[in-house]
N, CA, C and O of each residue as an XYZ file, in Angstrom:
536
protein
N      42.331     56.104     47.125
C      42.578     56.932     45.476
C      43.473     56.317     44.591
O      43.520     56.797     43.458
N      44.182     55.381     44.848
C      44.946     54.342     43.851
C      44.073     53.985     42.495
O      44.169     53.267     41.500
N      43.587     54.494     42.808
C      42.296     53.776     41.754
C      43.030     53.825     40.506
O      43.602     54.881     40.235
N      43.132     52.493     39.410
C      43.410     52.600     38.121
C      42.576     52.828     36.627
O      42.802     52.837     35.417
N      41.686     52.969     37.399
C      39.890     53.490     36.125
C      40.034     54.769     36.939
O      40.520     55.166     37.997
N      39.451     55.140     36.033
C      38.251     56.603     36.002
C      37.013     56.321     36.716
O      36.600     57.144     37.533
N      36.266     55.043     36.447
C      35.176     54.144     37.306
C      35.490     53.927     38.298
O      34.704     54.225     39.197
N      36.649     53.366     38.613
C      36.877     52.869     40.129
C      37.314     53.863     41.006
O      37.256     53.488     42.177
N      37.943     55.581     40.772
C      38.344     56.196     41.513
C      36.642     56.857     41.250
O      36.422     57.799     42.011
N      35.641     56.563     40.463
C      34.656     57.565     40.766
C      33.354     56.678     41.733
O      32.275     57.163     42.072
N      33.841     55.310     42.014
C      32.835     54.501     42.947
C      33.855     55.113     44.478
O      33.477     55.740     45.467
N      35.029     54.668     44.145
C      35.126     54.841     45.615
C      34.782     56.435     46.162
O      34.265     56.269     47.267
N      34.826     57.477     45.953
C      34.586     58.833     46.049
C      33.263     58.789     46.645
O      33.024     59.347     47.716
N      31.933     57.794     45.627
C      30.738     57.927     45.977
C      31.010     56.793     47.530
O      30.205     57.073     48.418
N      31.624     56.070     47.761
C      31.834     55.361     49.045
C      32.488     56.296     50.381
O      32.205     56.351     51.577
N      33.741     57.146     49.308
C      33.957     57.971     50.730
C      33.018     58.880     51.180
O      33.245     59.253     52.331
N      31.645     59.554     50.451
C      31.102     60.243     50.508
C      29.557     59.638     51.252
O      28.620     60.252     51.763
N      29.756     58.464     51.080
C      28.917     57.802     51.826
C      28.910     57.750     53.614
O      28.091     57.991     54.501
N      30.401     57.266     53.520
C      31.235     56.943     55.088
C      31.333     58.446     55.889
O      31.285     58.536     57.115
N      31.486     59.650     54.933
C      31.588     60.270     55.704
C      30.917     62.053     55.577
O      31.401     63.130     55.926
N      29.301     61.589     54.755
C      29.015     62.264     54.113
C      28.389     63.191     55.165
O      27.972     64.315     54.882
N      28.330     62.442     56.883
C      27.535     63.735     57.844
C      28.411     64.460     58.598
O      27.907     65.246     59.400
N      29.756     64.376     58.528
C      30.790     65.191     58.517
C      30.492     66.756     58.023
O      31.333     66.929     57.140
N      29.671     68.049     58.159
C      29.651     69.153     57.248
C      30.973     69.291     56.826
O      32.061     69.137     57.382
N      30.634     69.603     55.765
C      31.807     70.538     54.716
C      32.951     69.139     54.653
O      34.146     69.431     54.635
N      32.643     67.962     54.628
C      34.299     68.077     54.454
C      33.870     67.051     53.329
O      34.951     66.768     52.813
N      32.839     66.302     52.630
C      32.960     65.660     51.208
C      32.930     67.100     50.099
O      33.424     67.031     48.974
N      32.350     68.215     50.571
C      32.741     69.604     49.393
C      34.342     69.762     49.932
O      35.288     69.222     49.359
N      34.436     70.419     50.876
C      35.698     70.291     50.983
C      36.691     69.819     49.892
O      37.016     70.314     48.814
N      37.015     68.828     50.463
C      37.296     67.411     49.376
C      37.544     67.521     47.489
O      38.306     67.357     46.536
N      36.477     67.848     47.873
C      36.247     67.781     45.888
C      36.784     69.032     46.017
O      38.006     69.157     45.939
N      36.027     70.049     46.215
C      36.341     71.330     45.813
C      37.522     71.722     45.913
O      37.932     72.593     45.146
N      38.227     71.243     46.752
C      40.204     72.086     46.983
C      40.894     71.013     46.612
O      41.958     71.506     46.238
N      40.984     69.715     46.458
C      41.690     68.753     46.201
C      41.062     67.801     44.944
O      41.659     68.188     43.940
N      40.565     67.236     44.746
C      39.645     66.353     43.628
C      39.409     66.586     42.617
O      39.480     65.742     41.724
N      39.020     67.919     42.408
C      38.778     68.773     40.933
C      39.489     69.203     40.407
O      39.206     69.630     39.287
N      41.211     69.371     41.074
C      41.907     70.517     41.160
C      43.396     69.610     40.388
O      44.010     69.977     39.386
N      43.615     68.613     41.068
C      44.853     67.273     41.886
C      44.845     66.262     41.136
O      45.780     66.098     40.351
N      43.718     65.294     41.211
C      43.564     64.449     40.886
C      44.283     64.033     39.846
O      44.839     62.943     39.978
N      44.457     64.785     38.553
C      45.230     63.558     37.300
C      46.770     64.085     38.344
O      47.879     63.781     37.904
N      46.673     64.751     39.498
C      48.457     64.538     39.712
C      48.832     63.299     40.663
O      49.963     62.890     40.927
N      47.748     62.865     41.057
C      47.965     61.865     41.867
C      47.266     60.348     41.971
O      47.862     59.325     42.311
N      46.023     60.440     41.638
C      45.136     59.398     40.991
C      46.067     58.075     40.079
O      46.967     58.336     39.281
N      45.734     57.065     40.326
C      46.989     56.899     38.857
C      46.047     56.118     37.259
O      46.360     55.598     36.188
N      44.666     56.520     38.094
C      44.096     56.731     37.115
C      44.346     57.733     35.522
O      44.148     57.520     34.326
N      44.721     58.536     36.101
C      44.906     59.966     35.820
C      47.431     59.561     35.163
O      48.179     59.342     34.211
N      47.394     59.697     36.159
C      49.243     59.905     36.109
C      49.658     58.075     35.365
O      50.711     57.830     34.776
N      48.743     57.235     35.565
C      49.404     55.987     34.634
C      49.528     56.659     33.112
O      50.438     56.075     32.523
N      48.936     57.667     32.292
C      48.568     57.987     31.580
C      49.428     58.247     30.529
O      49.385     57.786     29.389
N      50.366     59.181     31.113
C      52.196     60.220     31.667
C      53.031     58.829     31.814
O      52.848     58.019     32.722
N      53.979     58.694     30.763
C      54.935     58.221     30.732
C      56.256     59.331     32.176
O      57.088     60.236     32.113
N      55.780     58.650     32.991
C      56.690     59.055     34.377
C      58.095     57.979     35.139
O      58.329     57.951     36.348
N      58.793     57.260     34.180
C      59.520     56.390     34.206
C      59.624     55.722     36.240
O      60.637     55.189     36.693
N      58.447     55.947     36.994
C      58.139     55.063     37.787
C      58.714     56.183     38.854
O      59.141     55.902     39.974
N      58.662     57.143     38.443
C      59.199     58.685     39.727
C      57.840     59.472     39.855
O      57.568     60.562     39.351
N      56.935     58.550     40.760
C      56.219     59.207     41.162
C      55.731     59.688     42.686
O      54.679     59.387     43.250
N      56.940     60.622     43.235
C      57.218     61.173     44.623
C      58.484     62.070     44.180
O      59.241     61.983     43.214
N      58.408     63.050     45.368
C      59.436     63.967     45.366
C      60.390     63.581     45.341
O      61.243     64.161     44.670
N      60.720     62.345     46.105
C      61.928     61.483     46.621
C      63.089     61.929     46.076
O      64.014     61.856     46.885
N      63.411     62.385     44.962
C      64.334     62.872     44.655
C      64.911     64.006     44.614
O      66.124     64.089     44.426
N      64.182     64.998     44.774
C      64.677     66.839     45.690
C      64.879     66.303     47.330
O      65.777     66.663     48.092
N      64.059     65.591     47.547
C      64.635     65.678     49.001
C      65.670     65.082     49.466
O      66.382     65.431     50.408
N      65.785     63.825     48.538
C      67.248     62.759     48.735
C      68.528     64.269     48.273
O      69.020     64.817     49.259
N      68.753     64.552     47.550
C      69.588     65.815     47.047
C      69.562     66.449     48.054
O      70.625     66.951     48.421
N      68.526     66.625     48.741
C      68.811     68.002     49.270
C      69.429     67.564     51.537
O      69.816     68.253     52.481
N      69.081     65.805     51.251
C      69.691     64.949     52.334
C      71.640     65.127     52.122
O      72.741     65.405     52.595
N      70.964     64.772     51.217
C      73.183     64.543     50.366
C      74.147     65.547     50.461
O      75.378     65.527     50.491
N      72.768     66.997     50.528
C      73.445     68.330     50.487
C      73.986     68.700     52.369
O      75.001     69.059     52.967
N      73.013     68.446     52.580
C      72.768     68.204     54.139
C      73.973     68.011     54.458
O      74.851     68.817     54.769
N      73.990     66.268     54.319
C      75.286     65.334     54.801
C      76.718     66.058     54.760
O      77.695     66.135     55.505
N      76.271     66.627     53.302
C      78.066     66.931     53.515
C      78.135     68.318     53.439
O      79.259     68.748     53.698
N      77.531     68.925     53.242
C      77.267     70.213     54.095
C      78.000     70.327     56.094
O      78.674     71.244     56.565
N      77.690     69.506     56.547
C      77.395     69.195     58.032
C      76.854     70.148     58.898
O      76.397     69.780     59.980
N      76.845     71.351     58.562
C      75.538     72.413     59.381
C      75.710     73.490     58.632
O      76.518     73.646     57.717
N      74.828     74.317     59.100
C      74.220     75.370     57.704
C      74.980     76.732     57.818
O      74.596     77.734     57.214
N      76.221     76.706     58.732
C      76.647     77.873     58.563
C      78.354     78.317     58.369
O      79.412     78.674     58.887
N      77.263     77.793     56.635
C      79.123     77.574     55.978
C      79.372     78.568     54.945
O      78.394     78.667     54.206
N      80.443     79.427     54.595
C      79.989     79.862     53.101
C      80.240     79.984     52.050
O      80.196     78.905     51.460
N      80.509     80.813     51.434
C      80.110     80.095     49.776
C      81.147     79.283     49.381
O      80.785     78.158     49.037
N      82.237     79.492     49.330
C      83.449     78.734     48.979
C      83.300     77.621     49.422
O      83.960     76.686     48.967
N      82.484     77.469     50.322
C      82.900     75.290     51.266
C      81.694     75.212     50.905
O      81.427     74.039     51.169
N      80.154     75.989     50.183
C      79.043     75.724     49.760
C      79.149     74.797     48.231
O      78.763     73.713     47.793
N      80.063     76.195     47.691
C      80.662     76.293     46.122
C      81.018     74.017     45.820
O      80.572     72.916     45.496
N      81.975     74.719     46.220
C      83.236     73.244     46.585
C      82.283     71.964     46.649
O      82.400     71.111     45.770
N      81.398     71.821     47.609
C      80.685     70.747     48.155
C      79.842     69.991     47.021
O      79.517     68.861     46.658
N      79.685     71.453     46.671
C      78.252     70.911     45.397
C      78.809     70.799     44.506
O      78.342     69.963     43.732
N      79.615     71.253     44.224
C      80.647     70.605     42.465
C      80.991     69.600     43.125
O      80.863     68.804     42.194
N      81.366     68.895     44.070
C      82.475     67.409     44.400
C      80.708     66.545     44.164
O      80.641     65.409     43.695
N      79.518     67.295     44.561
C      78.882     65.792     44.961
C      78.203     65.745     42.970
O      78.290     64.678     42.363
N      77.753     66.696     42.439
C      77.783     66.993     40.667
C      78.712     66.052     40.192
O      78.293     65.076     39.570
N      80.024     66.218     40.414
C      81.437     65.668     39.330
C      80.911     64.046     39.731
O      81.001     63.303     38.754
N      80.317     63.284     41.143
C      80.422     62.169     41.349
C      79.303     62.099     40.469
O      79.341     61.436     39.433
N      78.438     62.668     40.788
C      76.640     62.170     40.290
C      77.525     61.596     38.658
O      78.031     60.573     38.197
N      77.345     62.609     38.380
C      78.361     63.203     36.328
C      78.458     61.644     36.225
O      77.668     60.808     35.785
N      80.014     61.520     36.924
C      80.611     60.260     36.806
C      80.052     58.571     36.231
O      80.245     57.918     35.206
N      79.095     58.290     37.830
C      77.698     57.747     37.329
C      77.404     57.572     36.076
O      77.888     56.827     35.224
N      76.180     58.678     36.038
C      75.214     58.732     34.895
C      76.418     58.433     33.677
O      76.085     58.002     32.573
N      77.830     58.716     34.027
C      78.560     58.436     32.790
C      78.798     57.322     32.687
O      79.047     56.875     31.567
N      78.805     56.536     33.754
C      79.727     55.055     33.785
C      78.476     54.487     33.162
O      78.684     54.042     32.033
N      76.921     54.353     33.697
C      76.069     54.122     33.579
C      75.311     54.250     31.955
O      74.214     53.765     31.679
N      76.013     54.863     31.196
C      75.605     54.900     29.779
C      77.025     54.256     29.219
O      77.101     53.696     28.126
N      77.776     54.365     29.832
C      79.080     53.457     29.300
C      78.261     51.569     29.181
O      78.327     50.755     28.260
N      77.762     51.504     30.154
C      77.527     50.054     30.666
C      75.956     49.687     29.317
O      75.642     48.638     28.754
N      75.421     50.899     29.261
C      74.238     50.404     28.121
C      75.306     50.670     26.839
O      74.829     50.052     25.887
N      76.274     51.187     26.519
C      77.104     51.040     24.639
C      77.297     50.016     24.677
O      76.888     49.355     23.722
N      78.261     49.073     26.158
C      79.114     48.055     25.285
C      77.990     46.660     25.846
O      77.890     45.702     25.080
N      77.205     46.642     27.170
C      76.627     45.432     27.213
C      75.018     45.173     26.710
O      74.157     45.479     27.534
N      74.615     44.679     25.532
C      72.845     44.681     25.861
C      72.248     43.047     26.330
O      72.789     42.021     25.918
N      71.135     43.053     27.188
C      70.909     42.654     27.648
C      69.682     41.567     26.766
O      68.668     41.959     26.187
N      70.138     40.228     26.891
C      69.751     39.381     25.812
C      67.853     39.688     25.914
O      67.166     39.201     25.016
N      67.354     40.274     26.730
C      65.754     40.731     25.833
C      65.622     42.311     25.265
O      64.633     43.042     25.325
N      67.263     42.659     24.560
C      66.673     44.211     24.157
C      67.692     43.748     23.124
O      68.552     44.533     22.724
N      67.607     42.251     22.595
C      68.303     41.771     21.100
C      67.448     41.810     19.944
O      67.813     41.737     18.771
N      66.248     41.935     20.393
C      65.067     41.935     19.600
C      65.265     43.148     18.667
O      66.139     43.990     18.871
N      64.406     43.188     17.635
C      64.616     43.798     16.348
C      63.886     45.589     16.546
O      64.211     46.638     15.990
N      62.772     45.277     17.619
C      62.670     46.359     18.146
C      63.182     47.550     19.194
O      62.729     48.630     19.574
N      64.602     46.610     19.499
C      65.942     47.714     20.114
C      66.389     47.946     19.129
O      65.793     49.012     19.288
N      66.857     48.041     18.222
C      68.006     47.876     17.240
C      68.347     49.704     17.116
O      69.408     50.319     17.219
N      67.541     49.973     16.966
C      68.061     52.005     16.798
C      68.228     52.365     17.831
O      69.161     53.166     17.879
N      67.544     52.075     19.208
C      67.810     52.517     20.592
C      69.086     51.969     21.373
O      69.739     52.518     22.260
N      69.244     50.716     20.776
C      70.207     49.905     21.512
C      72.119     50.905     21.581
O      72.968     50.509     20.782
N      72.401     51.812     22.342
C      73.524     52.379     22.276
C      73.468     53.642     22.753
O      74.371     54.222     23.355
N      72.233     54.127     22.437
C      71.280     55.405     22.884
C      70.700     55.764     23.773
O      70.520     56.926     24.140
N      70.199     54.446     24.398
C      69.389     55.153     25.175
C      69.985     53.806     26.735
O      70.697     52.809     26.612
N      69.415     54.294     27.850
C      70.493     53.136     28.563
C      69.442     52.389     29.202
O      68.305     52.861     29.200
N      69.625     51.543     29.620
C      69.334     50.122     29.880
C      68.008     49.784     30.857
O      67.036     49.060     30.643
N      68.357     50.574     31.968
C      66.940     51.048     32.595
C      65.913     51.777     32.150
O      64.843     51.853     32.754
N      66.262     52.575     30.671
C      65.067     52.668     30.088
C      64.051     52.242     29.352
O      62.849     52.487     29.248
N      65.135     51.276     28.683
C      64.579     49.996     27.929
C      63.687     48.999     28.649
O      62.892     48.289     28.034
N      63.818     48.969     29.784
C      63.613     48.476     30.085
C      61.920     48.277     30.916
O      61.168     47.529     31.541
N      62.132     49.681     30.275
C      60.599     50.003     30.991
C      59.695     50.548     30.283
O      58.677     51.119     30.672
N      60.380     50.225     28.324
C      59.607     50.329     27.571
C      59.243     48.884     27.443
O      60.074     47.975     27.437
N      57.752     48.706     27.326
C      56.807     47.802     26.452
C      55.910     47.640     25.135
O      55.213     48.487     24.577
N      56.173     46.088     24.754
C      55.920     46.081     23.288
C      54.837     45.077     23.154
O      54.373     44.813     22.045
């Protein structure tokens, strides 16, 4: 399902139907339950139309949850401890983001000296500038 074009997606779906067409109800289930409803959310032919800056999974949420669990130590904590831990995590993240933006304000990558980037330099982080293609 990693088709980069709609035509390739349709070709692969046809291959899937030919391969598993003898499994009663499988292709209808896949088509009616998943493909028709969700293909725009997971097939590159559609997801690549939207600028998502490389974030194609829920990994950020899973990572944040893991960090919180690590800092809490256990699930039996009081609200004051929870608040303190979350506040500390958010302060660290905020400081890291500020440091990244400071770097973007003060350091210009060689490839961003182009006139195209002139109005963006100092306002857009370097990571985002690297994602811009012309």
